[in-house]
C-alpha positions as MATLAB code, in Angstrom:
seq = 'MTDARGVFRIFESRPTIEGAGVRLRRAFGGPDMGKLFDPFLLLDDFGSRFPHEYLAGFPWHPHRGIETVTYLIKGEVNHEDSTGTKGVIKSGEIQWMTAGSGIFHAEMPRPGRKITDGREVEDPEMKGLQLWVNLPTEYKMSEPKYRNLSSPETPVLALDDGTSVRLVSGKIERVPGTGTVTGPVSDLSVPVHYLDITMMDSGNFEYRLPESFNAFAYLMEGEIYFDGKEAPVRSGSVVLFDRGGGSVKVRTRNVGARFLLIAGKPLNQPIAWYGPIVMNTQNELQLAIDELRNGSFIKSKATTYDYFRY';
ca = [
     -14.291   -7.721   22.583;
     -16.488   -5.932   20.070;
     -18.630   -7.457   17.340;
     -16.535   -8.429   14.324;
     -17.086   -7.144   10.828;
     -18.210   -9.857    8.475;
     -16.412  -10.876    5.297;
     -18.099   -9.318    2.288;
     -16.066  -11.081   -0.391;
     -12.747  -12.867   -0.964;
     -10.708  -12.275   -4.127;
      -7.663  -14.127   -5.458;
      -4.747  -12.058   -6.709;
      -3.887  -12.595  -10.353;
      -0.530  -12.716  -12.148;
       0.034   -9.889  -14.595;
       2.828   -7.951  -16.264;
       3.260   -4.211  -15.783;
       5.814   -1.540  -16.600;
       8.454   -2.735  -19.047;
       7.884   -6.393  -18.176;
       7.670   -6.754  -14.387;
       5.911   -9.925  -13.278;
       3.617   -9.244  -10.344;
       0.383  -10.295   -8.673;
      -2.501   -7.814   -8.772;
      -4.583   -8.123   -5.640;
      -7.242   -5.836   -7.093;
      -7.498   -2.930   -9.495;
      -9.750   -1.163  -11.986;
     -12.746    1.211  -11.880;
     -15.286   -1.392  -10.755;
     -13.020   -2.673   -7.984;
     -12.239    0.920   -7.088;
     -15.905    1.426   -6.255;
     -15.930   -1.683   -4.047;
     -12.658   -0.839   -2.282;
     -13.233    2.952   -2.155;
     -10.993    4.935   -1.473;
      -8.482    2.324   -2.690;
      -7.965    1.770   -6.401;
      -5.282   -0.869   -6.803;
      -2.854   -3.094   -4.882;
       0.108   -4.761   -6.620;
       2.452   -7.337   -5.072;
       5.687   -7.195   -7.061;
       9.024   -8.956   -6.851;
      10.752  -12.269   -7.449;
      13.802  -14.353   -6.627;
      14.791  -13.978  -10.281;
      16.028  -10.501  -11.269;
      15.035  -10.923  -14.919;
      11.395  -10.869  -13.754;
      11.664   -7.365  -12.268;
      14.782   -5.525  -13.515;
      12.965   -3.975  -16.498;
      11.080   -1.946  -13.896;
       8.548    0.812  -14.358;
      10.129    3.386  -16.708;
       8.897    6.950  -17.111;
       5.139    7.278  -16.658;
       2.718    9.945  -15.350;
       0.337   10.030  -12.396;
      -2.398   12.496  -11.529;
      -5.259   12.510   -9.024;
      -4.002    9.738   -6.719;
      -1.507    8.752   -4.038;
       0.833    5.782   -4.418;
       2.129    3.996   -1.323;
       5.225    1.900   -2.066;
       6.229   -0.463    0.757;
       9.466   -2.310    0.103;
       9.878   -5.512    2.086;
      13.122   -6.627    0.452;
      15.474   -5.171   -2.135;
      15.660   -1.639   -3.529;
      13.642    0.647   -5.796;
      15.441    3.563   -7.451;
      13.081    6.500   -7.929;
      13.415    9.599  -10.094;
      10.976   12.207  -11.387;
      11.135   14.684  -14.257;
      11.794   17.667  -11.967;
      15.021   16.175  -10.601;
      13.798   14.513   -7.401;
      15.722   11.264   -6.833;
      15.930    8.622   -4.133;
      16.244    4.958   -3.225;
      13.612    3.002   -1.298;
      15.297    0.195    0.658;
      14.127   -2.841    2.622;
      11.533   -1.917    5.239;
      11.077    1.606    3.871;
       7.968    3.358    2.598;
       7.367    6.117    0.095;
       3.922    7.735    0.358;
       3.636    9.831   -2.788;
       0.867   12.329   -3.477;
       0.786   12.733   -7.246;
      -1.851   15.457   -7.047;
      -1.681   17.724  -10.103;
       0.992   15.622  -11.757;
       4.120   13.526  -11.353;
       6.167   12.095  -14.217;
       8.518    9.502  -12.796;
      10.360    6.180  -13.074;
      10.538    3.363  -10.493;
      13.267    0.784  -11.064;
      13.520   -2.286   -8.765;
      17.005   -3.555   -7.986;
      18.511   -6.359   -5.858;
      19.498   -5.414   -2.335;
      22.550   -6.474   -0.345;
      23.096   -9.049    2.400;
      25.983  -10.261    4.540;
      27.232  -13.787    3.745;
      30.334  -15.211    5.463;
      31.244  -11.738    6.605;
      31.029  -10.264    3.110;
      28.406   -7.999    1.588;
      26.945   -9.635   -1.518;
      24.017   -8.985   -3.823;
      20.715  -10.569   -2.751;
      18.662  -11.269   -5.899;
      15.316  -11.626   -4.111;
      13.116   -8.552   -3.873;
       9.531   -7.937   -2.790;
       7.338   -4.879   -2.517;
       3.761   -3.694   -2.568;
       2.208   -0.631   -4.125;
      -1.199    0.698   -3.101;
      -3.096    3.389   -4.997;
      -5.288    5.678   -2.911;
      -7.810    7.872   -4.684;
      -7.789   11.590   -3.920;
     -10.996   13.560   -3.278;
     -12.043   16.184   -5.814;
     -10.595   19.096   -3.837;
      -7.116   17.488   -3.747;
      -6.932   16.064   -7.270;
      -4.850   19.039   -8.418;
      -2.944   19.648   -5.192;
       0.823   20.170   -5.097;
       2.726   16.880   -5.413;
       4.747   15.620   -2.460;
       6.727   12.653   -1.207;
       6.779   11.313    2.347;
       9.776    9.058    2.985;
       9.845    6.733    5.996;
      12.888    4.662    6.892;
      12.460    1.279    8.541;
      13.239    2.470   12.124;
      10.698    5.269   11.772;
       7.723    2.920   11.409;
       7.263    1.284   14.835;
       7.080   -2.504   15.114;
       4.878   -3.323   18.106;
       5.047   -6.608   20.020;
       1.617   -7.688   21.324;
       0.788  -10.226   24.048;
       0.379  -13.418   21.981;
       3.483  -13.008   19.851;
       1.745  -10.920   17.183;
       3.837   -8.061   15.810;
       2.519   -5.022   13.946;
       4.466   -2.584   11.789;
       2.300    0.500   12.139;
       2.470    2.991    9.280;
      -0.781    4.840    9.936;
      -3.620    4.220   12.345;
      -3.636    3.447   16.068;
      -2.932    0.367   18.207;
      -4.313    0.325   21.751;
      -3.144   -1.650   24.779;
       0.429   -2.230   23.578;
       2.252   -3.995   26.451;
       4.422   -1.546   28.370;
       3.460    1.344   26.092;
      -0.302    1.857   25.897;
      -1.650    3.494   22.736;
       0.667    3.975   19.749;
      -0.182    6.064   16.674;
       1.498    5.528   13.309;
       3.814    8.223   11.947;
       1.750    9.066    8.838;
      -1.263   11.107    9.858;
      -1.500   14.262    7.700;
      -3.369   12.590    4.844;
      -5.901   13.982    2.392;
      -7.850   10.730    2.855;
      -7.771    9.145    6.329;
      -6.069    5.750    5.923;
      -4.912    3.037    8.334;
      -2.009    0.874    7.081;
      -0.668   -2.081    9.130;
       1.706   -4.962    8.359;
       0.777   -7.771   10.786;
       2.689  -10.973   11.560;
       0.939  -13.626   13.675;
       2.217  -16.822   15.260;
       0.149  -20.012   15.031;
      -2.897  -20.133   17.353;
      -3.047  -16.346   17.588;
      -5.824  -13.775   17.784;
      -5.798  -10.174   16.602;
      -8.468   -7.486   16.792;
      -8.298   -4.006   15.305;
     -10.913   -1.358   15.978;
     -11.956    0.812   13.042;
     -14.129    3.893   12.595;
     -17.588    2.740   11.490;
     -17.394    4.765    8.278;
     -14.172    3.138    7.038;
     -13.889    0.537    4.292;
     -11.330   -2.201    5.099;
      -9.512   -5.106    3.484;
      -6.731   -7.578    4.294;
      -4.132   -8.912    1.853;
      -2.492  -12.175    2.916;
       1.204  -12.409    2.043;
       2.094  -15.615    3.912;
       0.368  -18.438    5.809;
      -3.333  -18.847    6.628;
      -5.882  -16.745    8.510;
      -9.421  -17.372    9.744;
     -12.373  -15.119   10.464;
     -15.327  -15.489   12.816;
     -18.058  -17.545   11.189;
     -15.685  -18.917    8.526;
     -14.277  -22.422    8.941;
     -12.227  -22.415    5.754;
      -8.859  -20.632    5.914;
      -7.880  -17.716    3.700;
      -4.534  -18.456    2.081;
      -1.587  -16.546    0.667;
      -2.363  -14.251   -2.257;
      -5.987  -13.673   -1.234;
      -7.726  -10.365   -0.562;
     -10.474  -10.169    2.041;
     -12.899   -7.254    1.679;
     -14.867   -6.712    4.883;
     -18.438   -5.585    5.287;
     -18.808   -1.829    5.553;
     -19.776   -0.193    8.792;
     -19.416   -1.036   12.449;
     -17.342   -3.442   14.466;
     -13.709   -4.428   14.611;
     -11.713   -6.640   12.299;
     -10.940   -9.935   14.061;
      -8.379  -12.387   12.700;
      -7.121  -15.679   14.088;
      -4.566  -18.334   13.143;
      -4.616  -22.045   13.899;
      -1.849  -24.426   12.868;
       0.387  -22.014   10.981;
       1.295  -18.366   11.326;
       0.513  -15.597    8.870;
       1.635  -12.219    7.581;
      -0.846   -9.814    6.065;
      -1.593   -6.183    5.361;
      -4.642   -4.647    7.016;
      -5.659   -1.451    5.249;
      -8.687    0.754    5.862;
      -9.816    4.179    4.732;
     -12.713    6.578    4.577;
     -14.698    6.158    1.321;
     -14.929    9.157   -0.986;
     -18.202    8.188   -2.696;
     -17.176   10.196   -5.763;
     -17.210    9.402   -9.504;
     -14.151    7.595  -10.909;
     -12.823    8.436  -14.373;
      -9.736    6.306  -14.941;
      -7.201    6.085  -17.739;
      -4.010    4.146  -16.976;
      -2.089    5.961  -14.205;
      -4.441    8.964  -14.169;
      -7.613    8.938  -12.066;
      -9.991   11.901  -12.101;
     -13.728   12.445  -11.598;
     -14.881   13.180  -15.160;
     -14.014   12.263  -18.741;
     -13.373   15.956  -19.470;
     -10.719   16.017  -16.741;
      -9.110   12.910  -18.205;
      -9.046   14.431  -21.672;
      -7.449   17.590  -20.288;
      -4.713   15.507  -18.652;
      -4.059   13.651  -21.924;
      -3.932   16.943  -23.870;
      -1.458   18.349  -21.344;
       0.753   15.274  -21.658;
       0.836   15.834  -25.412;
       1.558   19.573  -25.273;
       4.069   19.417  -22.416;
       2.046   21.244  -19.753;
       1.185   18.237  -17.567;
       3.651   19.023  -14.743;
       2.449   22.018  -12.724;
       5.066   22.180   -9.961;
       8.029   20.354   -8.470;
       7.161   17.928   -5.690;
       8.100   18.703   -2.107;
       9.890   15.919   -0.231;
       9.272   15.309    3.462;
      11.226   12.914    5.643;
       9.391   11.430    8.608;
      11.482   13.185   11.249;
      10.248   16.558    9.950;
       6.650   15.876   10.987;
];
């Protein structure tokens, strides 16, 4: 076992309203937090058991200079952009969108379906997460693209102590009966590891990271503990780890837990941020705003890639 990274700081997610009235919890977000979490800018936890809290959705809005990673745990999100690209993200699916030079789109959450007494009925509960990843200067104005991953195309790995890991990007070693497994998303402008981890009670999990990567965990359910910390971290909390060296080590005691573990290589570049547009300078922001006003914001149609094409 390697030395564990320490906990730099713990944040509590905060309720907020976004889009046309979607109630969500913001784990972190904003320019100052973007510097701490570099290369990550924002993480939102959206959804509810009550459709009126999410059906208004996220109507037409622009993005430039970032990637958005939408991970739908339950329900559906209908997606459409101004160039005619359409799709539906369903339970267990992921859309990794590179906005690059510009996307103008709408994201509309909807209830999913479930089988009850042999009949398919509407399931009002939905839950999803959206992560914003900053793009380095040389990719800020790159061609937009979508990567779509269905649920079966992101492997769920069963580890020795009952821990399971849905691996989107990154690498898990010593998987029983398999060895080393690498996540399907690997051709990224910014190297990122993205894992959804479920632990039983009295479990231990260790994940080795490159020394240069910044890392955080977002707890969705249960309680988790870290070396040197006697108090548990509870649902809705964000744990930002110390930078540099060591593995991330997590343990559970009396209850299980489910959390995201996300890590990436910092950009160490200036952040100029206005709403859904993130550039490096105020001049670049002003140019984007001028282009929105004069109709020249969209530079090209996005290319869509399904996982099996990689």
